[in-house]
Structure formats: structure tokens, C-alpha cells
C-alpha positions as CSV (number, residue, x, y, z in Angstrom):
1,M,-52.4,-24.1,26.6
2,S,-52.2,-23.1,30.3
3,P,-52.6,-19.5,31.4
4,R,-49.1,-19.7,32.8
5,A,-47.6,-20.7,29.3
6,I,-49.6,-17.9,27.6
7,T,-48.2,-15.4,30.1
8,V,-44.6,-16.5,29.6
9,L,-45.1,-16.4,25.8
10,V,-46.5,-12.9,25.9
11,I,-43.6,-11.7,28.2
12,L,-41.0,-13.3,25.9
13,T,-42.6,-11.7,22.8
14,A,-42.7,-8.3,24.5
15,A,-39.0,-8.7,25.5
16,A,-38.0,-9.6,21.9
17,L,-39.9,-6.6,20.4
18,A,-38.4,-4.3,23.0
19,S,-34.9,-5.4,22.4
20,W,-35.4,-5.1,18.6
21,Y,-36.7,-1.6,19.0
22,L,-33.9,-0.5,21.4
23,A,-31.2,-2.0,19.2
24,R,-32.6,-0.3,16.1
25,N,-32.6,3.1,17.8
26,N,-29.2,2.8,19.5
27,R,-27.3,2.0,16.3
28,P,-24.8,4.8,15.5
29,A,-25.5,6.5,12.3
30,E,-22.1,6.1,10.7
31,A,-22.9,7.8,7.5
32,D,-24.2,10.9,9.4
33,E,-21.2,11.1,11.7
34,R,-18.4,11.0,9.1
35,P,-18.1,14.1,6.8
36,Y,-17.2,13.5,3.2
37,D,-13.5,12.8,3.0
38,T,-11.9,15.0,0.3
39,T,-8.4,13.6,0.8
40,H,-6.9,12.4,-2.5
41,R,-6.1,8.7,-2.1
42,G,-4.2,8.3,-5.4
43,Y,-4.7,5.7,-8.1
44,Y,-3.4,2.4,-9.3
45,L,-3.1,0.8,-12.7
46,K,-2.7,-2.8,-13.8
47,S,-0.7,-3.4,-17.0
48,A,0.4,0.3,-17.0
49,R,2.1,1.9,-19.9
50,I,3.7,5.4,-19.5
51,L,5.0,7.2,-22.5
52,G,7.9,9.7,-22.3
53,T,8.4,12.3,-25.0
54,G,11.4,14.3,-26.1
55,E,11.6,18.1,-26.3
56,D,9.9,18.0,-29.8
57,G,7.0,16.0,-28.5
58,S,7.9,12.8,-30.2
59,L,7.9,9.4,-28.4
60,L,11.3,8.9,-26.7
61,Y,10.7,6.0,-24.3
62,E,8.0,3.9,-22.7
63,I,7.6,2.4,-19.3
64,D,5.7,-0.9,-19.1
65,A,4.7,-2.2,-15.7
66,A,2.6,-5.0,-14.3
67,Y,1.3,-2.6,-11.6
68,A,1.6,1.1,-10.9
69,E,0.3,2.9,-7.8
70,Q,0.5,6.5,-6.6
71,E,2.0,6.1,-3.2
72,A,2.2,9.8,-2.3
73,K,1.1,13.0,-4.0
74,D,4.5,13.2,-5.8
75,R,5.5,9.6,-6.1
76,I,4.5,6.6,-8.3
77,E,5.7,3.1,-7.6
78,F,5.9,0.4,-10.3
79,T,6.4,-3.4,-10.2
80,E,7.7,-5.7,-12.9
81,V,9.1,-2.8,-15.0
82,R,10.5,-2.6,-18.5
83,I,11.8,0.6,-20.0
84,R,12.7,0.8,-23.6
85,Y,13.5,3.6,-26.0
86,S,11.6,4.2,-29.2
87,P,13.1,3.0,-32.5
88,Q,13.4,6.6,-33.6
89,S,15.7,7.5,-30.7
90,D,18.3,5.0,-32.0
91,V,19.1,3.9,-28.4
92,P,19.3,0.1,-28.4
93,W,18.8,-0.4,-24.7
94,V,16.0,-2.1,-22.7
95,V,16.0,-1.9,-18.9
96,H,14.1,-4.4,-16.7
97,A,13.6,-4.2,-12.9
98,D,11.5,-5.7,-10.1
99,K,10.4,-2.2,-8.9
100,A,10.8,1.4,-9.9
101,T,10.0,4.8,-8.4
102,L,9.1,7.9,-10.4
103,R,9.0,11.2,-8.5
104,E,7.3,14.4,-9.7
105,G,9.9,17.0,-10.7
106,S,12.7,14.5,-11.0
107,P,13.8,13.2,-14.4
108,R,15.4,10.1,-12.8
109,I,13.7,6.8,-12.4
110,A,15.0,4.7,-9.4
111,L,15.1,1.0,-10.3
112,R,15.4,-1.7,-7.6
113,G,15.7,-5.4,-7.5
114,H,17.3,-7.5,-10.2
115,V,17.9,-4.6,-12.5
116,R,19.0,-5.7,-15.9
117,A,19.9,-3.4,-18.8
118,L,20.3,-5.0,-22.2
119,G,22.0,-3.2,-25.1
120,N,22.4,-4.6,-28.6
121,S,24.7,-2.6,-30.7
122,G,27.2,-4.1,-33.1
123,D,28.0,-7.8,-32.9
124,D,28.0,-8.3,-29.1
125,E,25.1,-8.0,-26.7
126,T,25.8,-6.0,-23.6
127,E,24.2,-6.9,-20.3
128,I,24.4,-4.8,-17.1
129,R,23.2,-6.3,-13.8
130,T,22.8,-4.5,-10.5
131,Q,20.4,-4.3,-7.5
132,Y,19.9,-0.5,-7.8
133,L,20.1,1.9,-10.8
134,E,19.0,5.4,-11.4
135,L,18.0,6.1,-15.0
136,D,17.6,9.5,-16.6
137,P,15.8,8.5,-19.8
138,E,15.8,12.0,-21.3
139,R,19.5,12.4,-21.0
140,F,20.2,8.6,-21.7
141,V,22.2,8.3,-18.5
142,A,22.2,5.3,-16.1
143,E,24.1,5.5,-12.8
144,T,24.6,3.4,-9.7
145,D,27.0,3.3,-6.7
146,E,26.1,-0.4,-6.1
147,R,28.0,-3.5,-7.2
148,V,27.5,-4.0,-10.9
149,Q,28.2,-6.9,-13.3
150,I,28.8,-6.2,-17.0
151,R,28.8,-8.9,-19.7
152,I,29.9,-8.1,-23.3
153,G,29.8,-11.2,-25.3
154,A,32.2,-13.7,-23.6
155,R,33.9,-10.9,-21.6
156,S,32.7,-10.0,-18.1
157,L,33.5,-7.3,-15.5
158,T,32.4,-6.5,-12.0
159,A,32.8,-3.2,-10.3
160,T,31.4,-0.9,-7.6
161,G,29.6,2.0,-9.2
162,M,29.0,2.8,-12.8
163,L,28.0,5.7,-15.1
164,A,26.7,4.8,-18.5
165,S,25.8,6.9,-21.5
166,L,23.3,4.8,-23.3
167,N,23.1,6.8,-26.5
168,E,26.9,6.8,-26.9
169,N,27.3,3.2,-25.7
170,K,29.9,4.3,-23.1
171,V,30.3,2.8,-19.6
172,E,32.5,4.2,-16.9
173,L,33.2,2.0,-14.0
174,K,34.0,3.8,-10.7
175,S,36.0,1.4,-8.5
176,N,37.0,-2.2,-7.6
177,V,37.0,-3.2,-11.2
178,R,37.7,-6.9,-11.9
179,G,37.3,-8.7,-15.1
180,K,37.7,-11.7,-17.3
181,I,38.5,-10.9,-20.9
182,A,38.9,-13.9,-23.2
183,P,40.1,-13.6,-26.8
């Protein structure tokens, strides 16, 4: 090897070592610069099951959801939701929705997207469909101001707005009621 090649090799090796040393020392110490973040980031659950109890502490209803996430300190968002009453409550309704919101301090559950309430009392099954519904499961009340479709056996009605008492199997339609009632 020529003296010139040896000199170039030594210079390149020194440059490589110097750049490694400078890069190692100039790296920001990210862990040292950021203090511990004490902000509550919330939680999420897959295959969530939330139980609601009555005043006496017995099971009143349950919320099943494919996914639940705490979006804010006082709000939980659910997807692929099913709400059903316990057999002891004697309320034969099951409510399905794409999404739901439960807020701290509010007894109402806001259901959105393909909301379907199915009731089975007596001979005919009752089905209520809407895009938005507020359910107060402790008072057994469901309410919406949106367009609603109701099917009871072969009979069907559409209306704008509804107030339903699920434990009494009563439905009050608010306006623009149209229907088809066959014998």
C-alpha cells in the first residue's frame, strides 16, 4: 500500500470517528426534556359491557358494545351498541344502534345511526327505527324529534318525533303521522 493511500485511509477513519462522536453528543435528550405528563388520557374497552342498576341496586339494564372509549373527562362513546333490560324489570325492549354517547351526570343515552328498538309484548312484535334516539333507561323513556318508522305486525307508521314509554308499551307520535293499517 502506498503512503498516499495510508494517509487517505487514516483521514477517512478519523473523519468517521469524529462524525460519530459529534452525532452522539448532539442528540437531544428527549426523555430529559419532557416532564412526566399527568394528563388523564382516558380509556378504551373492546367488547364492553356496562351494567345499570335500579334504585334498589338490582340489575336494571345492560349496555353491550363492540368498542367503548372515554372521549372526554365526562363522556364515553360506544360503537355497535345493544341495550337490553333485565328479565326482572319486565320491559321487553332491546335497542340497537351504530353509536351511542353516555355523559356523566345525565341519565340519557344518545343513540345515533340505524337506531332500532324491538319490543315483544303480546302477539305482535313492535319495531321502531330512526337515526337518532335519546333513551333514559332508568325512567324507561325513549324520545326523538327525528323521522321515525314504527312497525307493529303488518301495520306501519311514519312520523316526525316520538315519545315512548317502554315499560307501559305506549308510543306518542308528535307530528306528520302517516300510516298503513291492514286488517
